[in-house]
N, C-alpha and C positions, 0 to 999 in steps of 0.2 A: 490506342484510340478507343473511346467508348463504344460499346456494343451498339448504341443507338445509331451511330454513323454507318456501320456495316449493314444495318437493317434499312436505312433510308437512302443511301446512295443509289443512283439510277443504274446500277449494274448488278448482275447476278453472280452467285457462286464465288464471292470473295474469298480467297485463300490467304492473303497476307497484306497488311498495310504497314509500311515501314517509313519512318522519317527520312527525308533527303534534303540536300541543300536547295534553297528556293529563294535566296536573296534576303534582304533585311526587312522586308515589308510583310511577307506572308509566312505562315507555316506551310510546309510542303511535304507531300507524301507520295511514295510509289505505291500504287494500288494493283495487286496481282489477282487476277480471277483465273478460273479454269481455262478460259479461252483467250484472254488478252491482258495487256498491261496499260494503266492509265496514270496520269499525273494529276494529283489533287492539291489545289491551293485552298488554304483556309484563313480567313481574317476573323480573329475572335472579336465577339461583341460588336459586330457590325451587320447591318441588313444586307440582304442579297444585292442591293443596288450598288454596293461597293464595287462589284465586278462589271457592272453594265458596260462601261466604256471599253474595258479590256475585250469583252465579249464582241462589241460592235467592231472593234479594231481587227480582231481575229477573223471575224466573218468578212470584212472588207479585204483582208489579206487573201482569203480563200477565193473570193470573187476575182481577185486580181492575179490569182495563181502564184502567189508568194508563199514559198515554203515555210510553214509554220504550224504549230499544234492546231488541231481542230477542236471546236467546243463539243463536249458530249452532253454536259448538263451543268446546271447551276441551281443555286437556291440557298436555303437557310435551314440549319439543323442545330437544334438545341441552343439557339441564340447566337450562332456563328455562321458567317457567309462562307460559302464554298464555291469553287469552280473546278469542274472535272474536265480534263483535256486528254486527248490522245497523247501517248508517250512516244517521244522521239528518242531513239537510242543514239547516243553520241559515239562518234567513231574516232574522234582525235583531231588530227591536224587536217587543215584544208588550205585552199589558196584564196588569199584575201582579194585577188582579182575577180574571182567568182563571187565573192561577197559583194564587192562593189557593183557588179553587174545586177545582182539581186536588188541592192538598195536603189540603183538607179531605175530599175524596172518599177519598184514600189512608188518612187517619186514621179514617175511619168503618169500615174493615175491622178487626175485633178478633179477637184469639186466642180460639178457640172454647171453651177450658177456663178461660179467665179468668186465665191465668198470664203472667207477665212473663219475657222472656228470648228465646232463639232456639235452634234446633236445632244451631247450630254457632257457634264463637267468632268475634269480630271480630278479622281480622288486619290491622293497619296496617303501614306500611313499617317502623316502628321501635317499635311498641307493640302489645299485644293485650289483649283482655278475654274473660273466659270465656263470658259470656252464658248461664250455667246457669239453668235454670227456677226461678223464685221465686214465692211466693204473693203477695208484696207488691211494689209499686213501690219503696218505700224500701229494701228489701233489695237489690234489683238495682242501683239507682242509687247508693246510698250505699256498700254493702259491695263491689260488683263493679266500680264505676267510680271514685267519688270517693277511696275509701280506697286504691285501687290507684295512682291518680294521685299521691296524697300520698306514698306510700312511694317511688314512682319519682323524684319531685322531691327527696326527702331523699337518696336513693342517689346521684343524679346530682349532687348539690352545689348545686342551684338553690334549695333551701330549707334553712333552718336550723332548729334546734329551736324557736326563737321563732316561726317560720312555722307549724310543726307545731302549737304551742299555739293560734295564732290559727285555724287550720284546725279544730281541735277545738271552739272556740266556734262557729264557722260551722256545723260538722256538727251540733252540738246544735240550733241553730236550724232547720236543714233537716229533721231527724228530726221534730222537734216539728210543724213546718208540714205535712209530708207525712203524718203520722199523722191529722191533722185534714182532709185532702183525700181525696176518693173517686176515686182513679185507676182508669182502665180501660185494659187492654193493647191499644193501637192499633198497627197497622202503621206503623213509623217509617221514614223515609228514613235517619236516623241521622247524616248529615253534610250538613245542609241549609244550607250557606253559598251565597253568591251564585254560585259558580262551577259548581255542580252542577244547574243548570237551563238551559234554552235555549228559544228560540222557533222554530218551523218556518216555512217560507215563508208558510204561510197564517196565521201568528200564533198557532197552537196551542202552548201550553206543553208541555214535556217534562221529565222528571226523568232523571238518570243517576247513575252512580257511587254507588250506595247502599252503606250499611254498616248493614243492616237488623236490626231486632229489634222485639219487641213491648214497648211502654212507654207512659208517659204522654205524650199528644200535645204537651203544653207543652214537652217536650224539644226537639222539632224547631223550635218557635218561638223557644225561647231561643238555639238555634245561629243562627237567621237574625238575631238582634239584635246578635250579636257584632261584626260588621264593617259594619253599616249599608248592605247592598246591597238592602234591601226597603223599598218606599214605605209611607207611611201608608195608601194605598189597599189595599195587600195585607192589612194587619191588620184593617182595617175590613170588607173583603170576607169574609175568613176568619171573623170573629166573626159575620157575617150567615149564612154557610152552616153554621157549627158553633159556636154561642156557647160562650164560655169561662165557667167558673165563678168565683165570687167569690175574690179573692186571687190570680188568675192572674198579674198583673203582678208581684207579689212573688216568686212561685215561679219565673217565667221567668228571673229573675236567677241562680237556682241553675244553670240549664243554660247560660247565658252564661258563668258562672264555669267550668263544666265544660270548654267548648271552649277557653277562654282558658288553663286549666291544660294542656290537650292541647298547645297551641301553645307553652306555655312548656317543657314536657317535650321537644318536638321541636326547637325553634328557639332555646331559651335566653333569656337575660336581657332581650331586647327587649320580652318580654310580661310581665315582672316587675311593672311599675307597673299594667298593666291588671288583672292578677290581684289585686294588693293593693286596688286601688280596688273591684273587684267585691266582695271579701270585706268591706270596710268598708261598702259599700252594704247588704249583707245584714245586718250587725250593727247598723247605725244606723237601719234602717227600722222 
């Protein structure tokens, strides 16, 4: 890493900066000083606003006593955005029932005005969502997420007009189902796949890399279902701590479809079959 970074990061006596795994969106580094260790995320050629929503989410996690990294500093150096966090030392395996309890605790924090959205947009590496405040969950999820994904897939060439017609049928089913469901605006992680949690040395679960907003808590559960990294014990424990309402299993497929569409937009045709299968599941249920 360039010397300018060591000179401008908001910590003193840096001894070593080494690259580490940090996902497919950010460059990530372990920063060691004489006194402490930090986790550094870097997004090349982006302004510091890139991390604004993640920072807000981590601050809300801290307010809600959700175990997660804490924000040390953020900004822009040499034309690249950065986010400096406390370093959580991974300890290995933990109990997914404890993870379920933590997620249920996060979801129990609700938007005080009963509105859905967030104070800032979601900024992904190659896609974004407005997160504008809405009075209903359907308006946010269908209009600001699913419809945007549909148009993106059409523009990108991954979907044809026939795919759009199938989506419209799925859309009608989702709108009708969500109109009959009483959603509450819970604090969501927003990207709750298996790679965004860990266990500390004492087995305590922790969450990181949020894409936060206030929405129906079934959204996070749908994301967990997409790639199979969560055990049956996780879902049993979650339902024990925060019981789901009737029809949840059907609605959760909506959010599984969402994350599969995100991956189709991002990575291309390797996710086409999974998206098609999810849409048919919704139509045939």
